[in-house]
Structures are given as C-alpha cells and as structure tokens.
VOBA-1610 file (N, C-alpha, C; in pm, whole numbers, padded with zeros to 5 digits, always signed):
BEGIN
Unk+00085-00120-00001Unk+00000+00000+00001Unk+00089+00124+00001Unk+00045+00225-00070Unk+00121+00350-00079Unk+00035+00465-00033Unk+00094+00546+00055Unk+00026+00665+00107Unk+00113+00787+00082Unk+00079+00873-00015Unk+00156+00997-00033Unk+00115+01097+00072Unk+00211+01172+00121Unk+00182+01267+00229Unk+00266+01393+00215Unk+00197+01506+00222Unk+00267+01636+00227Unk+00218+01711+00348Unk+00299+01713+00453Unk+00261+01784+00579Unk+00129+01733+00634Unk+00125+01602+00660Unk+00003+01537+00707Unk+00021+01477+00848Unk+00103+01543+00931Unk+00129+01491+01064Unk+00003+01468+01144Unk-00098+01554+01129Unk-00220+01540+01207Unk-00309+01425+01160Unk-00297+01389+01033Unk-00385+01288+00977Unk-00320+01148+00969Unk-00192+01140+00951Unk-00125+01015+00924Unk-00147+00906+01030Unk-00136+00937+01158Unk-00155+00828+01256Unk-00287+00753+01242Unk-00395+00826+01226Unk-00524+00760+01212Unk-00528+00678+01083Unk-00477+00734+00974Unk-00473+00664+00848Unk-00397+00533+00860Unk-00279+00537+00923Unk-00195+00419+00933Unk-00250+00315+01028Unk-00318+00358+01133Unk-00384+00260+01224Unk-00493+00184+01147Unk-00569+00254+01064Unk-00673+00188+00985Unk-00613+00091+00885Unk-00504+00127+00821Unk-00438+00040+00726Unk-00382-00084+00796Unk-00331-00066+00916Unk-00280-00181+00992Unk-00391-00280+01022Unk-00507-00229+01057Unk-00622-00317+01085Unk-00665-00390+00958Unk-00671-00320+00846Unk-00709-00383+00719Unk-00607-00492+00681Unk-00480-00467+00711Unk-00375-00564+00678Unk-00393-00694+00754Unk-00442-00684+00878Unk-00458-00803+00962Unk-00564-00897+00906Unk-00650-00849+00818Unk-00758-00930+00763Unk-00713-01010+00640Unk-00586-01001+00603Unk-00532-01079+00492Unk-00438-01187+00546Unk-00433-01301+00479Unk-00346-01410+00522Unk-00202-01400+00473Unk-00169-01287+00411Unk-00034-01267+00354Unk+00028-01141+00412Unk+00159-01126+00406Unk+00223-01005+00455Unk+00182-00884+00373Unk+00173-00769+00439Unk+00137-00644+00373Unk+00241-00538+00406Unk+00293-00474+00303Unk+00386-00364+00322Unk+00317-00233+00294Unk+00335-00138+00385Unk+00281-00002+00367Unk+00397+00094+00347Unk+00391+00174+00243Unk+00496+00272+00213Unk+00436+00412+00223Unk+00486+00489+00316Unk+00446+00629+00331Unk+00551+00713+00261Unk+00506+00790+00161Unk+00598+00874+00086Unk+00582+01019+00136Unk+00681+01064+00212Unk+00680+01201+00263Unk+00735+01293+00153Unk+00646+01369+00095Unk+00682+01452-00019Unk+00699+01598+00026Unk+00823+01642+00031Unk+00851+01782+00065Unk+00786+01825+00198Unk+00803+01740+00299Unk+00740+01765+00430Unk+00836+01845+00520Unk+00779+01939+00591Unk+00857+02015+00689Unk+00779+02029+00823Unk+00683+01939+00843Unk+00602+01946+00965Unk+00639+01842+01070Unk+00748+01770+01049Unk+00789+01670+01144Unk+00725+01534+01123Unk+00664+01514+01005Unk+00602+01385+00977Unk+00702+01270+00987Unk+00829+01298+00961Unk+00928+01192+00966Unk+00946+01134+01106Unk+00900+01206+01206Unk+00910+01154+01344Unk+00820+01032+01366Unk+00725+01009+01277Unk+00636+00895+01289Unk+00704+00764+01245Unk+00812+00772+01173Unk+00883+00655+01126Unk+00922+00567+01243Unk+00895+00439+01234Unk+00927+00345+01339Unk+00820+00325+01443Unk+00712+00405+01437Unk+00609+00396+01539Unk+00496+00300+01502Unk+00497+00250+01380Unk+00386+00165+01334Unk+00429+00025+01290Unk+00544-00016+01336Unk+00589-00152+01307Unk+00681-00161+01188Unk+00742-00279+01174Unk+00844-00301+01072Unk+00786-00304+00931Unk+00655-00328+00920Unk+00594-00337+00787Unk+00545-00204+00732Unk+00574-00096+00804Unk+00543+00040+00756Unk+00673+00113+00733Unk+00700+00141+00605Unk+00826+00208+00567Unk+00799+00353+00529Unk+00888+00440+00570Unk+00878+00581+00534Unk+00994+00615+00438Unk+00959+00679+00328Unk+01059+00730+00235Unk+01032+00877+00210Unk+01136+00952+00179Unk+01121+01097+00158Unk+01163+01135+00017Unk+01085+01226-00044Unk+01120+01283-00173Unk+01092+01433-00167Unk+01137+01504-00269Unk+01114+01647-00273Unk+01051+01687-00407Unk+00949+01613-00447Unk+00887+01637-00578Unk+00779+01743-00571Unk+00707+01754-00459Unk+00594+01845-00453Unk+00489+01809-00555Unk+00469+01677-00576Unk+00384+01629-00686Unk+00323+01494-00644Unk+00191+01487-00636Unk+00126+01366-00584Unk+00147+01248-00675Unk+00147+01269-00806Unk+00169+01159-00899Unk+00309+01100-00880Unk+00406+01187-00868Unk+00544+01141-00846Unk+00557+01069-00712Unk+00483+01118-00611Unk+00489+01054-00479Unk+00431+00912-00485Unk+00316+00896-00549Unk+00259+00762-00561Unk+00354+00670-00639Unk+00408+00720-00748Unk+00499+00642-00830Unk+00622+00600-00750Unk+00675+00692-00671Unk+00794+00661-00592Unk+00762+00553-00489Unk+00644+00557-00433Unk+00605+00456-00336Unk+00600+00316-00395Unk+00545+00303-00515Unk+00539+00169-00577Unk+00674+00126-00629Unk+00757+00215-00673Unk+00895+00180-00710Unk+00971+00127-00588Unk+00950+00191-00474Unk+01015+00144-00351Unk+00963+00008-00312Unk+00832-00013-00324Unk+00775-00142-00291Unk+00832-00252-00379Unk+00851-00222-00505Unk+00908-00320-00596Unk+01053-00355-00557Unk+01126-00255-00512Unk+01265-00280-00471Unk+01274-00368-00344Unk+01175-00351-00257Unk+01175-00427-00132Unk+01119-00569-00156Unk+01021-00580-00242Unk+00953-00710-00264Unk+00987-00767-00399Unk+01109-00747-00446Unk+01148-00787-00580Unk+01132-00935-00609Unk+01141-01021-00509Unk+01134-01166-00531Unk+00990-01216-00542Unk+00892-01129-00510Unk+00752-01169-00518Unk+00702-01152-00661Unk+00634-01251-00713Unk+00585-01247-00850Unk+00478-01136-00863Unk+00497-01044-00959Unk+00404-00929-00974Unk+00261-00970-01004Unk+00242-01083-01072Unk+00106-01126-01103Unk+00033-01179-00980Unk+00109-01201-00871Unk+00050-01247-00745Unk+00054-01138-00638Unk+00087-01016-00680Unk+00099-00905-00586Unk-00011-00802-00613Unk-00071-00754-00504Unk-00176-00653-00517Unk-00124-00521-00462Unk-00139-00417-00542Unk-00102-00280-00500Unk-00231-00205-00464Unk-00221-00117-00368Unk-00334-00029-00333Unk-00279+00105-00288Unk-00362+00207-00300Unk-00319+00339-00259Unk-00437+00416-00198Unk-00406+00497-00099Unk-00505+00584-00039Unk-00437+00716-00006Unk-00507+00807+00060Unk-00449+00937+00096Unk-00431+00949+00245Unk-00344+01038+00285Unk-00311+01050+00427Unk-00425+01103+00511Unk-00518+01175+00451Unk-00633+01225+00527Unk-00755+01134+00516Unk-00731+01011+00476Unk-00840+00917+00458Unk-00825+00795+00550Unk-00937+00730+00580Unk-00940+00617+00670Unk-01013+00500+00602Unk-00944+00391+00580Unk-01004+00277+00512Unk-01076+00189+00612Unk-01165+00105+00561Unk-01239+00013+00644Unk-01162-00115+00670Unk-01209-00192+00766Unk-01142-00317+00803Unk-01126-00413+00687Unk-01226-00422+00600Unk-01227-00519+00490Unk-01180-00456+00358Unk-01119-00341+00364Unk-01080-00269+00242Unk-00991-00355+00151Unk-00884-00406+00205Unk-00790-00486+00124Unk-00851-00622+00088Unk-00919-00684+00185Unk-00978-00816+00156Unk-01079-00811+00042Unk-01158-00704+00039Unk-01259-00692-00067Unk-01193-00665-00201Unk-01089-00584-00201Unk-01018-00556-00328Unk-00956-00683-00386Unk-00888-00757-00303Unk-00810-00870-00353Unk-00892-00991-00389Unk-01023-00990-00359Unk-01108-01100-00401Unk-01205-01061-00511Unk-01178-00950-00575Unk-01270-00897-00678Unk-01249-00960-00816Unk-01143-01039-00837Unk-01115-01101-00965Unk-01111-00995-01078Unk-01026-00891-01056Unk-01013-00782-01152Unk-00868-00737-01155Unk-00835-00661-01260Unk-00701-00604-01269Unk-00692-00476-01187Unk-00806-00408-01171Unk-00813-00283-01095Unk-00947-00275-01025Unk-00944-00220-00904Unk-01067-00198-00829Unk-01074-00050-00789Unk-01190+00010-00817Unk-01213+00151-00786Unk-01326+00160-00685Unk-01298+00223-00572Unk-01401+00241-00470Unk-01450+00385-00466Unk-01527+00415-00364Unk-01585+00549-00348Unk-01529+00611-00220Unk-01563+00737-00199Unk-01529+00805-00076Unk-01654+00863-00011Unk-01642+00886+00119Unk-01752+00947+00191Unk-01689+01050+00291Unk-01766+01148+00326Unk-01722+01249+00424Unk-01807+01227+00550Unk-01753+01161+00652Unk-01833+01129+00769Unk-01873+01250+00853Unk-01788+01352+00852Unk-01818+01471+00930Unk-01784+01594+00846Unk-01885+01679+00828Unk-01866+01803+00752Unk-01827+01914+00851Unk-01701+01958+00842Unk-01650+02061+00936Unk-01632+02196+00867Unk-01599+02195+00737Unk-01556+02319+00672Unk-01656+02374+00572Unk-01764+02305+00548Unk-01867+02353+00455Unk-02004+02338+00519Unk-02096+02423+00477Unk-02229+02421+00539Unk-02316+02307+00483Unk-02434+02297+00540Unk-02522+02184+00505Unk-02568+02189+00361Unk-02582+02309+00304Unk-02625+02321+00165Unk-02520+02260+00068Unk-02392+02285+00101Unk-02285+02229+00020Unk-02282+02078+00034Unk-02297+02031+00156Unk-02299+01885+00180Unk-02412+01819+00103Unk-02530+01882+00109Unk-02647+01825+00041Unk-02623+01820-00112Unk-02570+01927-00167Unk-02545+01931-00311Unk-02440+01826-00350Unk-02337+01815-00269Unk-02232+01717-00298Unk-02290+01574-00298Unk-02366+01541-00194Unk-02419+01406-00183Unk-02519+01375-00293Unk-02597+01472-00335Unk-02692+01450-00444Unk-02618+01417-00574Unk-02515+01497-00603Unk-02439+01473-00726Unk-02360+01345-00722Unk-02304+01313-00607Unk-02217+01195-00594Unk-02293+01066-00612Unk-02414+01061-00556Unk-02488+00935-00556Unk-02599+00932-00663Unk-02596+01022-00756Unk-02702+01028-00857Unk-02700+00912-00955Unk-02592+00835-00958Unk-02581+00724-01053Unk-02641+00593-01000Unk-02697+00597-00881Unk-02757+00472-00829Unk-02654+00381-00767Unk-02669+00248-00794Unk-02582+00150-00731Unk-02441+00151-00790Unk-02429+00180-00917Unk-02296+00184-00978Unk-02229+00318-00947Unk-02107+00333-00996Unk-02043+00463-00980Unk-01939+00482-01091Unk-01914+00607-01121Unk-01813+00638-01223Unk-01703+00727-01166Unk-01684+00719-01035Unk-01585+00806-00968Unk-01447+00740-00971Unk-01346+00827-00965Unk-01207+00782-00957Unk-01141+00861-00847Unk-01091+00789-00746Unk-01027+00855-00633Unk-00891+00788-00602Unk-00786+00867-00600Unk-00659+00815-00555Unk-00665+00764-00413Unk-00763+00812-00338Unk-00779+00771-00199Unk-00838+00631-00187Unk-00883+00572-00297Unk-00948+00440-00289Unk-00936+00366-00421Unk-00819+00310-00443Unk-00801+00232-00565Unk-00692+00127-00543Unk-00704+00017-00619Unk-00604-00089-00612Unk-00593-00156-00746Unk-00485-00234-00765Unk-00461-00298-00894Unk-00351-00403-00879Unk-00354-00503-00968Unk-00249-00603-00970Unk-00117-00537-01009Unk-00009-00579-00949Unk+00121-00518-00972Unk+00166-00533-01118Unk+00142-00652-01176Unk+00188-00670-01315Unk+00110-00581-01411Unk-00019-00559-01383Unk-00098-00473-01468Unk-00051-00328-01454Unk-00019-00289-01332Unk+00030-00153-01305Unk+00158-00126-01383Unk+00252-00219-01377Unk+00378-00198-01449Unk+00360-00204-01599Unk+00265-00285-01644Unk+00240-00296-01787Unk+00197-00164-01849Unk+00113-00086-01778Unk+00067+00041-01834Unk+00158+00156-01800Unk+00266+00132-01728Unk+00363+00237-01702Unk+00354+00307-01569Unk+00257+00266-01485Unk+00248+00324-01351Unk+00198+00468-01348Unk+00200+00523-01228Unk+00159+00663-01212Unk+00256+00758-01281Unk+00201+00860-01343Unk+00283+00965-01403Unk+00299+01081-01303Unk+00403+01159-01321Unk+00430+01271-01231Unk+00339+01387-01263Unk+00210+01371-01233Unk+00111+01475-01256Unk+00074+01538-01122Unk+00061+01671-01122Unk+00030+01742-00999Unk-00116+01717-00957Unk-00200+01681-01051Unk-00338+01646-01022Unk-00389+01557-01134Unk-00489+01474-01107Unk-00543+01386-01207Unk-00459+01265-01238Unk-00362+01234-01151Unk-00276+01118-01175Unk-00357+00988-01167Unk-00462+00987-01083Unk-00547+00870-01070Unk-00630+00848-01195Unk-00690+00955-01248Unk-00771+00946-01370Unk-00682+00900-01487Unk-00565+00955-01498Unk-00471+00917-01605Unk-00439+00768-01600Unk-00415+00714-01481Unk-00382+00573-01468Unk-00503+00487-01511Unk-00622+00523-01468Unk-00740+00446-01504Unk-00762+00448-01654Unk-00740+00561-01718Unk-00757+00569-01862Unk-00663+00476-01935Unk-00541+00461-01884Unk-00446+00370-01948Unk-00485+00224-01922Unk-00540+00193-01806Unk-00593+00061-01784Unk-00705+00029-01880Unk-00793+00127-01901Unk-00905+00109-01993Unk-00855+00090-02136Unk-00757+00168-02175Unk-00706+00163-02313Unk-00642+00029-02347Unk-00592-00040-02246Unk-00529-00170-02272Unk-00624-00286-02245Unk-00752-00257-02219Unk-00851-00362-02203Unk-00845-00435-02070Unk-00792-00371-01969Unk-00784-00434-01835Unk-00923-00444-01772Unk-00940-00542-01687Unk-01067-00562-01619Unk-01074-00466-01499Unk-01170-00375-01500Unk-01185-00277-01393Unk-01317-00299-01321Unk-01309-00321-01192Unk-01426-00344-01110Unk-01454-00217-01030Unk-01571-00158-01048Unk-01612-00039-00975Unk-01706-00081-00865Unk-01662-00066-00743Unk-01737-00115-00627Unk-01792+00002-00544Unk-01918+00029-00560Unk-01981+00141-00490Unk-01987+00119-00339Unk-01978-00005-00296Unk-01988-00038-00154Unk-01851-00031-00085Unk-01747-00024-00163Unk-01611-00017-00109Unk-01578+00130-00082Unk-01603+00174+00039Unk-01598+00318+00071Unk-01485+00350+00166Unk-01423+00466+00145Unk-01317+00516+00233Unk-01360+00652+00289Unk-01340+00671+00417Unk-01375+00800+00480Unk-01262+00900+00451Unk-01301+01023+00412Unk-01203+01125+00386Unk-01249+01258+00444Unk-01162+01357+00436Unk-01193+01486+00500Unk-01256+01583+00401Unk-01318+01687+00455Unk-01380+01790+00370Unk-01293+01919+00374Unk-01164+01903+00387Unk-01081+02022+00399Unk-01088+02112+00275Unk-01073+02241+00299Unk-01079+02338+00191Unk-00948+02343+00112Unk-00839+02324+00179Unk-00707+02336+00114Unk-00647+02199+00096Unk-00655+02148-00026Unk-00602+02017-00056Unk-00453+02020-00089Unk-00399+01903-00111Unk-00258+01890-00145Unk-00233+01891-00297Unk-00340+01865-00373Unk-00327+01859-00519Unk-00417+01966-00581Unk-00360+02054-00663Unk-00443+02154-00729Unk-00544+02087-00821Unk-00670+02130-00812Unk-00772+02065-00895Unk-00822+01932-00840Unk-00784+01901-00717Unk-00822+01773-00658Unk-00955+01781-00584Unk-00976+01692-00486Unk-01102+01680-00417Unk-01141+01807-00344Unk-01046+01868-00276Unk-01075+01994-00204Unk-01119+02103-00300Unk-01055+02110-00417Unk-01092+02208-00517Unk-01236+02186-00563Unk-01273+02056-00578Unk-01412+02025-00619Unk-01511+02075-00512Unk-01479+02055-00386Unk-01570+02100-00279Unk-01579+02253-00276Unk-01470+02321-00301Unk-01474+02467-00305Unk-01558+02516-00422Unk-01550+02448-00534Unk-01633+02485-00650Unk-01781+02468-00619Unk-01814+02360-00551Unk-01953+02338-00511Unk-02001+02448-00415Unk-01911+02486-00322Unk-01945+02592-00227Unk-01973+02722-00301Unk-01888+02754-00399Unk-01908+02876-00476Unk-02038+02874-00553Unk-02074+02757-00608Unk-02198+02744-00684Unk-02319+02763-00592Unk-02309+02708-00472Unk-02420+02723-00375Unk-02433+02869-00335Unk-02323+02935-00311Unk-02326+03076-00271Unk-02387+03164-00380Unk-02348+03137-00505Unk-02402+03215-00617Unk-02553+03193-00630Unk-02595+03071-00612Unk-02740+03042-00621Unk-02816+03110-00511Unk-02761+03111-00389Unk-02827+03177-00278Unk-02835+03327-00297Unk-02723+03384-00348Unk-02720+03527-00374Unk-02821+03569-00481Unk-02832+03486-00584Unk-02927+03513-00692Unk-03071+03507-00639Unk-03096+03409-00549Unk-03232+03392-00496Unk-03272+03509-00409Unk-03172+03571-00345Unk-03201+03683-00255Unk-03211+03818-00326Unk-03166+03819-00451Unk-03162+03945-00526Unk-03303+03988-00566
//
C-alpha cells in the first residue's frame, strides 16, 4: 500500500492505524509505504512507530503523482522476489481512513483494478447546503459509480507496471492511470460499496483535486443563494 503525504502529521496516525487493521484481515504479509513529499512538519518523526511493515521514504517532488509512483517503485525494490502477477497494489491518501475489509474486498474482486468510493463522515468546513449538493451529485448514478479517487483504488502489480504506472502529474494522476488501464482492455471493477472516509478540508494537497471540487460546489451554492435573494 502506498500513502503519499505532504505535511500530514495530524492525519497520518489515524490513516496508518486503519491500514494496519485492514492488513490483519489478509493471510499474507502487507507492506505499507508512506511517501513524505517535501514535508517540513515533522512527519518523519512517525517513522518506526507503526511496526516493521510500515516504511517511510522521503522525496522532494511536490507532486502527488510522483509521490505515488515513488512509493510503488520502492515497494518493488523491497519485494522484488515476489511475483508481480500475485501481488496486489493499493493506494489511499493521508487524510483518509479505510475500512477493516478494504484490502480483503479488493483482492477477492477477480479484476485487474478496483475503484471504490469516498464518503465524508463529518462536515466541518462547509455548510449543510454544500454537503447536500455534494451528496446528491455523488450518488445520482444509483448503485454503480463512475468516480475515480486516488484515496481508494487498487490494482495487480503486473498490470500496473504494464501500463507504465503513475505519471508525475500534480493532479489527475489517478484518472490518467485508469484511462491507461481502460485503453489496454484491463478488467476494472467499480465497487460502490467499497468506501473510504475522507476529510472535507478546503485546502487540498493537489491543485484541482477533491478539495478544489468542494470549493467549487461551495461557490456554486453561494451564487445560487445570492441570486435567490436578489
């Protein structure tokens, strides 16, 4: 598992505890790689606090795509003797919390890639009108889903390397990877029930990412309210 992090000292412990619990539900060893990307908040002090199967590496890319890519490159160097067709890769975000069965559900999906959904359990930074609009738009597709989140995705290692892995994109690195999986005819399973809790923060780590989407929704709600009052 790979977790990119840029100044996420406040969120990482909870994220890593959840990943440790999910790892216990598998009958095979699980390696977690935390990629500290241009961090200056003391996140490196967490290294060694979550067991030998959680590795911390540092880069100075300032780029989420590069951070995810570096994490999987590191995993390959550590687990080089493991056959890639029998290895499952997964990635989430430092401000996200996976469920107990997150990895177990992914690895039994009989697919080359699994895409899950995200939910915001507590709305702290946006009002109820923004939350309502977000939820309406997010769940308008019914049981299926067409969302792509770097916070909730996994794939077979050999398939990942075949399409070239994550690109060094400042945003949209997850969408780009999915498009390449689709272009090569890989089996993609979209699981609407496979949900990861994430935050509603206003200032995200990737320009144009999830936080940007929430701010855009907030602006649209504000414009609509202003128009109604005029």
